Chimera marker file (.cmm) of the C-alpha trace (Angstrom):
<marker_set name="trace">
<marker id="1" x="-1.240" y="-9.452" z="-34.213" r="1" g="1" b="0" radius="0.5"/>
<marker id="2" x="-2.181" y="-11.925" z="-31.501" r="1" g="1" b="0" radius="0.5"/>
<marker id="3" x="-0.587" y="-11.686" z="-28.053" r="1" g="1" b="0" radius="0.5"/>
<marker id="4" x="1.217" y="-14.956" z="-27.300" r="1" g="1" b="0" radius="0.5"/>
<marker id="5" x="0.685" y="-14.699" z="-23.532" r="1" g="1" b="0" radius="0.5"/>
<marker id="6" x="-3.040" y="-13.947" z="-23.518" r="1" g="1" b="0" radius="0.5"/>
<marker id="7" x="-4.213" y="-15.011" z="-26.980" r="1" g="1" b="0" radius="0.5"/>
<marker id="8" x="-5.770" y="-11.553" z="-27.319" r="1" g="1" b="0" radius="0.5"/>
<marker id="9" x="-5.407" y="-9.505" z="-30.443" r="1" g="1" b="0" radius="0.5"/>
<marker id="10" x="-6.436" y="-6.264" z="-28.702" r="1" g="1" b="0" radius="0.5"/>
<marker id="11" x="-4.159" y="-3.517" z="-27.432" r="1" g="1" b="0" radius="0.5"/>
<marker id="12" x="-1.693" y="-4.674" z="-24.836" r="1" g="1" b="0" radius="0.5"/>
<marker id="13" x="-1.845" y="-2.931" z="-21.478" r="1" g="1" b="0" radius="0.5"/>
<marker id="14" x="1.108" y="-2.786" z="-19.117" r="1" g="1" b="0" radius="0.5"/>
<marker id="15" x="0.952" y="-5.496" z="-16.503" r="1" g="1" b="0" radius="0.5"/>
<marker id="16" x="1.922" y="-4.527" z="-12.974" r="1" g="1" b="0" radius="0.5"/>
<marker id="17" x="3.221" y="-6.845" z="-10.274" r="1" g="1" b="0" radius="0.5"/>
<marker id="18" x="-0.262" y="-6.928" z="-8.718" r="1" g="1" b="0" radius="0.5"/>
<marker id="19" x="-1.858" y="-8.322" z="-11.891" r="1" g="1" b="0" radius="0.5"/>
<marker id="20" x="-1.059" y="-12.014" z="-11.966" r="1" g="1" b="0" radius="0.5"/>
<marker id="21" x="-3.809" y="-12.636" z="-14.549" r="1" g="1" b="0" radius="0.5"/>
<marker id="22" x="-3.849" y="-16.416" z="-14.269" r="1" g="1" b="0" radius="0.5"/>
<marker id="23" x="-0.104" y="-16.753" z="-13.809" r="1" g="1" b="0" radius="0.5"/>
<marker id="24" x="1.082" y="-18.651" z="-10.761" r="1" g="1" b="0" radius="0.5"/>
<marker id="25" x="1.605" y="-16.306" z="-7.855" r="1" g="1" b="0" radius="0.5"/>
<marker id="26" x="3.052" y="-16.679" z="-4.385" r="1" g="1" b="0" radius="0.5"/>
<marker id="27" x="1.392" y="-19.173" z="-2.092" r="1" g="1" b="0" radius="0.5"/>
<marker id="28" x="-1.328" y="-17.627" z="0.045" r="1" g="1" b="0" radius="0.5"/>
<marker id="29" x="-1.334" y="-18.411" z="3.727" r="1" g="1" b="0" radius="0.5"/>
<marker id="30" x="-4.917" y="-18.261" z="4.967" r="1" g="1" b="0" radius="0.5"/>
<marker id="31" x="-4.396" y="-18.517" z="8.693" r="1" g="1" b="0" radius="0.5"/>
<marker id="32" x="-6.098" y="-16.345" z="11.240" r="1" g="1" b="0" radius="0.5"/>
<marker id="33" x="-3.691" y="-14.374" z="13.348" r="1" g="1" b="0" radius="0.5"/>
<marker id="34" x="-3.675" y="-11.469" z="15.729" r="1" g="1" b="0" radius="0.5"/>
<marker id="35" x="-2.768" y="-8.294" z="13.915" r="1" g="1" b="0" radius="0.5"/>
<marker id="36" x="0.181" y="-6.274" z="15.205" r="1" g="1" b="0" radius="0.5"/>
<marker id="37" x="-0.577" y="-2.897" z="16.783" r="1" g="1" b="0" radius="0.5"/>
<marker id="38" x="0.737" y="-0.986" z="13.764" r="1" g="1" b="0" radius="0.5"/>
<marker id="39" x="-1.496" y="-3.043" z="11.425" r="1" g="1" b="0" radius="0.5"/>
<marker id="40" x="-4.556" y="-2.234" z="13.533" r="1" g="1" b="0" radius="0.5"/>
<marker id="41" x="-3.561" y="1.433" z="13.422" r="1" g="1" b="0" radius="0.5"/>
<marker id="42" x="-3.287" y="1.364" z="9.626" r="1" g="1" b="0" radius="0.5"/>
<marker id="43" x="-6.764" y="-0.195" z="9.472" r="1" g="1" b="0" radius="0.5"/>
<marker id="44" x="-8.075" y="2.507" z="11.839" r="1" g="1" b="0" radius="0.5"/>
<marker id="45" x="-6.524" y="5.205" z="9.649" r="1" g="1" b="0" radius="0.5"/>
<marker id="46" x="-8.379" y="3.762" z="6.669" r="1" g="1" b="0" radius="0.5"/>
<marker id="47" x="-11.662" y="3.904" z="8.571" r="1" g="1" b="0" radius="0.5"/>
<marker id="48" x="-11.017" y="7.537" z="9.547" r="1" g="1" b="0" radius="0.5"/>
<marker id="49" x="-9.882" y="8.701" z="6.103" r="1" g="1" b="0" radius="0.5"/>
<marker id="50" x="-12.428" y="6.994" z="3.828" r="1" g="1" b="0" radius="0.5"/>
<marker id="51" x="-15.860" y="8.245" z="4.952" r="1" g="1" b="0" radius="0.5"/>
<marker id="52" x="-17.351" y="10.282" z="2.084" r="1" g="1" b="0" radius="0.5"/>
<marker id="53" x="-17.981" y="13.169" z="4.507" r="1" g="1" b="0" radius="0.5"/>
<marker id="54" x="-14.218" y="13.647" z="4.952" r="1" g="1" b="0" radius="0.5"/>
<marker id="55" x="-13.188" y="13.279" z="1.314" r="1" g="1" b="0" radius="0.5"/>
<marker id="56" x="-9.587" y="12.555" z="2.327" r="1" g="1" b="0" radius="0.5"/>
<marker id="57" x="-9.149" y="9.154" z="0.708" r="1" g="1" b="0" radius="0.5"/>
<marker id="58" x="-11.096" y="7.288" z="-1.933" r="1" g="1" b="0" radius="0.5"/>
<marker id="59" x="-10.619" y="3.541" z="-2.173" r="1" g="1" b="0" radius="0.5"/>
<marker id="60" x="-9.834" y="3.877" z="-5.890" r="1" g="1" b="0" radius="0.5"/>
<marker id="61" x="-6.886" y="6.097" z="-4.911" r="1" g="1" b="0" radius="0.5"/>
<marker id="62" x="-5.682" y="3.483" z="-2.467" r="1" g="1" b="0" radius="0.5"/>
<marker id="63" x="-5.860" y="0.777" z="-5.126" r="1" g="1" b="0" radius="0.5"/>
<marker id="64" x="-4.164" y="2.985" z="-7.728" r="1" g="1" b="0" radius="0.5"/>
<marker id="65" x="-1.348" y="3.853" z="-5.308" r="1" g="1" b="0" radius="0.5"/>
<marker id="66" x="-0.861" y="0.207" z="-4.368" r="1" g="1" b="0" radius="0.5"/>
<marker id="67" x="-0.786" y="-0.771" z="-8.036" r="1" g="1" b="0" radius="0.5"/>
<marker id="68" x="1.762" y="2.007" z="-8.678" r="1" g="1" b="0" radius="0.5"/>
<marker id="69" x="4.269" y="0.462" z="-6.257" r="1" g="1" b="0" radius="0.5"/>
<marker id="70" x="7.285" y="-0.797" z="-8.139" r="1" g="1" b="0" radius="0.5"/>
<marker id="71" x="7.659" y="-4.551" z="-8.654" r="1" g="1" b="0" radius="0.5"/>
<marker id="72" x="10.280" y="-4.898" z="-5.922" r="1" g="1" b="0" radius="0.5"/>
<marker id="73" x="8.229" y="-2.936" z="-3.408" r="1" g="1" b="0" radius="0.5"/>
<marker id="74" x="4.931" y="-4.617" z="-4.222" r="1" g="1" b="0" radius="0.5"/>
<marker id="75" x="6.332" y="-8.125" z="-4.061" r="1" g="1" b="0" radius="0.5"/>
<marker id="76" x="8.276" y="-7.631" z="-0.826" r="1" g="1" b="0" radius="0.5"/>
<marker id="77" x="5.792" y="-5.556" z="1.143" r="1" g="1" b="0" radius="0.5"/>
<marker id="78" x="3.209" y="-7.128" z="3.380" r="1" g="1" b="0" radius="0.5"/>
<marker id="79" x="-0.490" y="-6.292" z="3.019" r="1" g="1" b="0" radius="0.5"/>
<marker id="80" x="-0.612" y="-3.424" z="5.536" r="1" g="1" b="0" radius="0.5"/>
<marker id="81" x="2.769" y="-2.090" z="4.406" r="1" g="1" b="0" radius="0.5"/>
<marker id="82" x="1.212" y="-1.604" z="0.957" r="1" g="1" b="0" radius="0.5"/>
<marker id="83" x="-1.763" y="0.107" z="2.539" r="1" g="1" b="0" radius="0.5"/>
<marker id="84" x="0.311" y="2.585" z="4.556" r="1" g="1" b="0" radius="0.5"/>
<marker id="85" x="2.508" y="3.383" z="1.550" r="1" g="1" b="0" radius="0.5"/>
<marker id="86" x="-0.637" y="4.049" z="-0.505" r="1" g="1" b="0" radius="0.5"/>
<marker id="87" x="-2.222" y="6.150" z="2.254" r="1" g="1" b="0" radius="0.5"/>
<marker id="88" x="0.954" y="8.225" z="2.610" r="1" g="1" b="0" radius="0.5"/>
<marker id="89" x="1.104" y="8.805" z="-1.155" r="1" g="1" b="0" radius="0.5"/>
<marker id="90" x="-2.543" y="9.919" z="-1.205" r="1" g="1" b="0" radius="0.5"/>
<marker id="91" x="-2.071" y="12.298" z="1.731" r="1" g="1" b="0" radius="0.5"/>
<marker id="92" x="0.995" y="13.826" z="0.066" r="1" g="1" b="0" radius="0.5"/>
<marker id="93" x="-0.872" y="14.135" z="-3.264" r="1" g="1" b="0" radius="0.5"/>
<marker id="94" x="-3.773" y="15.881" z="-1.545" r="1" g="1" b="0" radius="0.5"/>
<marker id="95" x="-1.485" y="18.249" z="0.379" r="1" g="1" b="0" radius="0.5"/>
<marker id="96" x="-2.586" y="16.959" z="3.789" r="1" g="1" b="0" radius="0.5"/>
<marker id="97" x="1.059" y="16.364" z="4.686" r="1" g="1" b="0" radius="0.5"/>
<marker id="98" x="4.352" y="17.054" z="2.906" r="1" g="1" b="0" radius="0.5"/>
<marker id="99" x="7.102" y="14.533" z="2.313" r="1" g="1" b="0" radius="0.5"/>
<marker id="100" x="9.338" y="16.522" z="4.663" r="1" g="1" b="0" radius="0.5"/>
<marker id="101" x="6.745" y="16.532" z="7.456" r="1" g="1" b="0" radius="0.5"/>
<marker id="102" x="6.179" y="12.821" z="7.044" r="1" g="1" b="0" radius="0.5"/>
<marker id="103" x="9.921" y="12.106" z="7.034" r="1" g="1" b="0" radius="0.5"/>
<marker id="104" x="10.481" y="14.165" z="10.198" r="1" g="1" b="0" radius="0.5"/>
<marker id="105" x="7.626" y="12.423" z="12.006" r="1" g="1" b="0" radius="0.5"/>
<marker id="106" x="8.899" y="8.992" z="10.962" r="1" g="1" b="0" radius="0.5"/>
<marker id="107" x="12.390" y="9.854" z="12.249" r="1" g="1" b="0" radius="0.5"/>
<marker id="108" x="10.885" y="11.075" z="15.531" r="1" g="1" b="0" radius="0.5"/>
<marker id="109" x="8.939" y="7.837" z="15.984" r="1" g="1" b="0" radius="0.5"/>
<marker id="110" x="11.966" y="5.715" z="15.096" r="1" g="1" b="0" radius="0.5"/>
<marker id="111" x="14.071" y="7.563" z="17.694" r="1" g="1" b="0" radius="0.5"/>
<marker id="112" x="11.354" y="7.146" z="20.334" r="1" g="1" b="0" radius="0.5"/>
<marker id="113" x="10.945" y="3.419" z="19.587" r="1" g="1" b="0" radius="0.5"/>
<marker id="114" x="14.708" y="2.872" z="19.724" r="1" g="1" b="0" radius="0.5"/>
<marker id="115" x="14.902" y="4.621" z="23.094" r="1" g="1" b="0" radius="0.5"/>
<marker id="116" x="12.042" y="2.480" z="24.451" r="1" g="1" b="0" radius="0.5"/>
<marker id="117" x="13.857" y="-0.718" z="23.457" r="1" g="1" b="0" radius="0.5"/>
<marker id="118" x="17.110" y="0.177" z="25.233" r="1" g="1" b="0" radius="0.5"/>
<marker id="119" x="17.550" y="-1.441" z="28.688" r="1" g="1" b="0" radius="0.5"/>
<link id1="1" id2="2" r="1" g="1" b="0" radius="0.2"/>
<link id1="2" id2="3" r="1" g="1" b="0" radius="0.2"/>
<link id1="3" id2="4" r="1" g="1" b="0" radius="0.2"/>
<link id1="4" id2="5" r="1" g="1" b="0" radius="0.2"/>
<link id1="5" id2="6" r="1" g="1" b="0" radius="0.2"/>
<link id1="6" id2="7" r="1" g="1" b="0" radius="0.2"/>
<link id1="7" id2="8" r="1" g="1" b="0" radius="0.2"/>
<link id1="8" id2="9" r="1" g="1" b="0" radius="0.2"/>
<link id1="9" id2="10" r="1" g="1" b="0" radius="0.2"/>
<link id1="10" id2="11" r="1" g="1" b="0" radius="0.2"/>
<link id1="11" id2="12" r="1" g="1" b="0" radius="0.2"/>
<link id1="12" id2="13" r="1" g="1" b="0" radius="0.2"/>
<link id1="13" id2="14" r="1" g="1" b="0" radius="0.2"/>
<link id1="14" id2="15" r="1" g="1" b="0" radius="0.2"/>
<link id1="15" id2="16" r="1" g="1" b="0" radius="0.2"/>
<link id1="16" id2="17" r="1" g="1" b="0" radius="0.2"/>
<link id1="17" id2="18" r="1" g="1" b="0" radius="0.2"/>
<link id1="18" id2="19" r="1" g="1" b="0" radius="0.2"/>
<link id1="19" id2="20" r="1" g="1" b="0" radius="0.2"/>
<link id1="20" id2="21" r="1" g="1" b="0" radius="0.2"/>
<link id1="21" id2="22" r="1" g="1" b="0" radius="0.2"/>
<link id1="22" id2="23" r="1" g="1" b="0" radius="0.2"/>
<link id1="23" id2="24" r="1" g="1" b="0" radius="0.2"/>
<link id1="24" id2="25" r="1" g="1" b="0" radius="0.2"/>
<link id1="25" id2="26" r="1" g="1" b="0" radius="0.2"/>
<link id1="26" id2="27" r="1" g="1" b="0" radius="0.2"/>
<link id1="27" id2="28" r="1" g="1" b="0" radius="0.2"/>
<link id1="28" id2="29" r="1" g="1" b="0" radius="0.2"/>
<link id1="29" id2="30" r="1" g="1" b="0" radius="0.2"/>
<link id1="30" id2="31" r="1" g="1" b="0" radius="0.2"/>
<link id1="31" id2="32" r="1" g="1" b="0" radius="0.2"/>
<link id1="32" id2="33" r="1" g="1" b="0" radius="0.2"/>
<link id1="33" id2="34" r="1" g="1" b="0" radius="0.2"/>
<link id1="34" id2="35" r="1" g="1" b="0" radius="0.2"/>
<link id1="35" id2="36" r="1" g="1" b="0" radius="0.2"/>
<link id1="36" id2="37" r="1" g="1" b="0" radius="0.2"/>
<link id1="37" id2="38" r="1" g="1" b="0" radius="0.2"/>
<link id1="38" id2="39" r="1" g="1" b="0" radius="0.2"/>
<link id1="39" id2="40" r="1" g="1" b="0" radius="0.2"/>
<link id1="40" id2="41" r="1" g="1" b="0" radius="0.2"/>
<link id1="41" id2="42" r="1" g="1" b="0" radius="0.2"/>
<link id1="42" id2="43" r="1" g="1" b="0" radius="0.2"/>
<link id1="43" id2="44" r="1" g="1" b="0" radius="0.2"/>
<link id1="44" id2="45" r="1" g="1" b="0" radius="0.2"/>
<link id1="45" id2="46" r="1" g="1" b="0" radius="0.2"/>
<link id1="46" id2="47" r="1" g="1" b="0" radius="0.2"/>
<link id1="47" id2="48" r="1" g="1" b="0" radius="0.2"/>
<link id1="48" id2="49" r="1" g="1" b="0" radius="0.2"/>
<link id1="49" id2="50" r="1" g="1" b="0" radius="0.2"/>
<link id1="50" id2="51" r="1" g="1" b="0" radius="0.2"/>
<link id1="51" id2="52" r="1" g="1" b="0" radius="0.2"/>
<link id1="52" id2="53" r="1" g="1" b="0" radius="0.2"/>
<link id1="53" id2="54" r="1" g="1" b="0" radius="0.2"/>
<link id1="54" id2="55" r="1" g="1" b="0" radius="0.2"/>
<link id1="55" id2="56" r="1" g="1" b="0" radius="0.2"/>
<link id1="56" id2="57" r="1" g="1" b="0" radius="0.2"/>
<link id1="57" id2="58" r="1" g="1" b="0" radius="0.2"/>
<link id1="58" id2="59" r="1" g="1" b="0" radius="0.2"/>
<link id1="59" id2="60" r="1" g="1" b="0" radius="0.2"/>
<link id1="60" id2="61" r="1" g="1" b="0" radius="0.2"/>
<link id1="61" id2="62" r="1" g="1" b="0" radius="0.2"/>
<link id1="62" id2="63" r="1" g="1" b="0" radius="0.2"/>
<link id1="63" id2="64" r="1" g="1" b="0" radius="0.2"/>
<link id1="64" id2="65" r="1" g="1" b="0" radius="0.2"/>
<link id1="65" id2="66" r="1" g="1" b="0" radius="0.2"/>
<link id1="66" id2="67" r="1" g="1" b="0" radius="0.2"/>
<link id1="67" id2="68" r="1" g="1" b="0" radius="0.2"/>
<link id1="68" id2="69" r="1" g="1" b="0" radius="0.2"/>
<link id1="69" id2="70" r="1" g="1" b="0" radius="0.2"/>
<link id1="70" id2="71" r="1" g="1" b="0" radius="0.2"/>
<link id1="71" id2="72" r="1" g="1" b="0" radius="0.2"/>
<link id1="72" id2="73" r="1" g="1" b="0" radius="0.2"/>
<link id1="73" id2="74" r="1" g="1" b="0" radius="0.2"/>
<link id1="74" id2="75" r="1" g="1" b="0" radius="0.2"/>
<link id1="75" id2="76" r="1" g="1" b="0" radius="0.2"/>
<link id1="76" id2="77" r="1" g="1" b="0" radius="0.2"/>
<link id1="77" id2="78" r="1" g="1" b="0" radius="0.2"/>
<link id1="78" id2="79" r="1" g="1" b="0" radius="0.2"/>
<link id1="79" id2="80" r="1" g="1" b="0" radius="0.2"/>
<link id1="80" id2="81" r="1" g="1" b="0" radius="0.2"/>
<link id1="81" id2="82" r="1" g="1" b="0" radius="0.2"/>
<link id1="82" id2="83" r="1" g="1" b="0" radius="0.2"/>
<link id1="83" id2="84" r="1" g="1" b="0" radius="0.2"/>
<link id1="84" id2="85" r="1" g="1" b="0" radius="0.2"/>
<link id1="85" id2="86" r="1" g="1" b="0" radius="0.2"/>
<link id1="86" id2="87" r="1" g="1" b="0" radius="0.2"/>
<link id1="87" id2="88" r="1" g="1" b="0" radius="0.2"/>
<link id1="88" id2="89" r="1" g="1" b="0" radius="0.2"/>
<link id1="89" id2="90" r="1" g="1" b="0" radius="0.2"/>
<link id1="90" id2="91" r="1" g="1" b="0" radius="0.2"/>
<link id1="91" id2="92" r="1" g="1" b="0" radius="0.2"/>
<link id1="92" id2="93" r="1" g="1" b="0" radius="0.2"/>
<link id1="93" id2="94" r="1" g="1" b="0" radius="0.2"/>
<link id1="94" id2="95" r="1" g="1" b="0" radius="0.2"/>
<link id1="95" id2="96" r="1" g="1" b="0" radius="0.2"/>
<link id1="96" id2="97" r="1" g="1" b="0" radius="0.2"/>
<link id1="97" id2="98" r="1" g="1" b="0" radius="0.2"/>
<link id1="98" id2="99" r="1" g="1" b="0" radius="0.2"/>
<link id1="99" id2="100" r="1" g="1" b="0" radius="0.2"/>
<link id1="100" id2="101" r="1" g="1" b="0" radius="0.2"/>
<link id1="101" id2="102" r="1" g="1" b="0" radius="0.2"/>
<link id1="102" id2="103" r="1" g="1" b="0" radius="0.2"/>
<link id1="103" id2="104" r="1" g="1" b="0" radius="0.2"/>
<link id1="104" id2="105" r="1" g="1" b="0" radius="0.2"/>
<link id1="105" id2="106" r="1" g="1" b="0" radius="0.2"/>
<link id1="106" id2="107" r="1" g="1" b="0" radius="0.2"/>
<link id1="107" id2="108" r="1" g="1" b="0" radius="0.2"/>
<link id1="108" id2="109" r="1" g="1" b="0" radius="0.2"/>
<link id1="109" id2="110" r="1" g="1" b="0" radius="0.2"/>
<link id1="110" id2="111" r="1" g="1" b="0" radius="0.2"/>
<link id1="111" id2="112" r="1" g="1" b="0" radius="0.2"/>
<link id1="112" id2="113" r="1" g="1" b="0" radius="0.2"/>
<link id1="113" id2="114" r="1" g="1" b="0" radius="0.2"/>
<link id1="114" id2="115" r="1" g="1" b="0" radius="0.2"/>
<link id1="115" id2="116" r="1" g="1" b="0" radius="0.2"/>
<link id1="116" id2="117" r="1" g="1" b="0" radius="0.2"/>
<link id1="117" id2="118" r="1" g="1" b="0" radius="0.2"/>
<link id1="118" id2="119" r="1" g="1" b="0" radius="0.2"/>
</marker_set>
């Protein structure tokens, strides 16, 4: 049986929100801009976690974790938000950090940031 969307008669693989496969996607904005501090930190984390000598994160894991984001999350997250979600998932999978530890640290940072913003 031939697939009506692709014209292929081969096995049909699930299509994730990341796989637009020739379908129209959201408009890309290709402007240069200064990255926010948190985005630069996410990029730095990637540089620290991916050297083969550390074996903490493989780029295939990052891609797989990004592709595993649900449609709502993938479509509404920005580029570096997807990266940090994928990094966190990989670190939890590898046992580097637990979900509880990560949650506590995030709450601590949120409290500190809120206190810094108060007059």
